[in-house]
N, C-alpha and C positions, 0 to 999 in steps of 0.2 A: 495490435499493440504498436505503439510508435512513440516518438518524442515530439510533442507540439509545444511544450513549455520546457526549455532546457533548465535543468537544476544544477546548482553548484554542489560540489562534493560536500561542503560544509552543511548544506541543507539536507542532503541524504544522510549524513552522519547524525544530524539532529533528529531526523525521523527515526533512525535506528535506535537512538537513545530514548525517544519518547515511547516507543513500543517495547523497550527493554529487551532487545535482541542482541545486545553486546555491541562492541565497537565495530565500526565499519572498516573492513579490511580491503574491499574492492567494490567497484560499481561499474556497470556498463549499461548504456541505453539499449532498449529493445526496439528493433526496427520493425516496420510493417504496422498493420492495423489501421483503424479508421477513426477512433474517437478519443482515446485516453493516452496520457503520457505514462510510459512504463520504464522502469529501470530494474535490472537484476542487481541485487545486493548480496555481498558475501560478508558475513559478520562472524563474530566469535561463537554464535549459536547456530550457524548454518546459513543456508541460502534462502532468499526471499525475493518476492516481486513487489516493488513499491509502485503504486498506481496513483496518479494525480488525475482526478476526474474533471475533464474539461467542460462538460455541459450539465452536470447534475449538481444539485445543492446538497449540503451536509445532511439534511433530513432524509432525502431520497437515498443517498449512499448508505447511511446508517441503517435504514430500514432494509435495504437489499442485503447488506452484509449480515445483519442479524438473522434474516431468513436463511442465508447460506450457512451460517453457523448451526442453526437448528437442523438443517438437512444433514449436516455432518454428524450431529449427535444421533440422528436416526439411522446412520450407517451408510448414507449415500456418499459416493466418492467425489467430494467437492473440496476445494481448498479452504482450510479453516482460517478465517481472518484473525489477525492478532488484535489484542485489545490494548488501548491506552487509557488508563484510569477508568476502565469499565466500558469504554466506547470503541467501536471498530474503525472509526475515522476521526481525523483531526484536520485542521485547516493549515494549509501551506500555500503561500502565494495567493491568498484569497480564494483557494479552491480546496475541496475535500481531497484528502489523501489517506491511503490505507496500505497495510502490509498483508 
């Protein structure tokens, strides 16, 4: 995890609103990693990891996150993606993003 695309606090707050996880209280970039931009978000509903996918398109990301959600339903210990209007990813800065 790392930060390749710096995001503004307002953009992170908007992402929290889209995924209906409450108001953004704090955010911090997650360092390290090799491919995606990640931020830790603290909201009124808890803590989340926001990911901006640097190399994948929306269709690829949505497919992977839907599979991840199904694995969680089956009881495997995977992070459950949040949904925005029924979808696990949205576009932010022309890139897929998820919580």
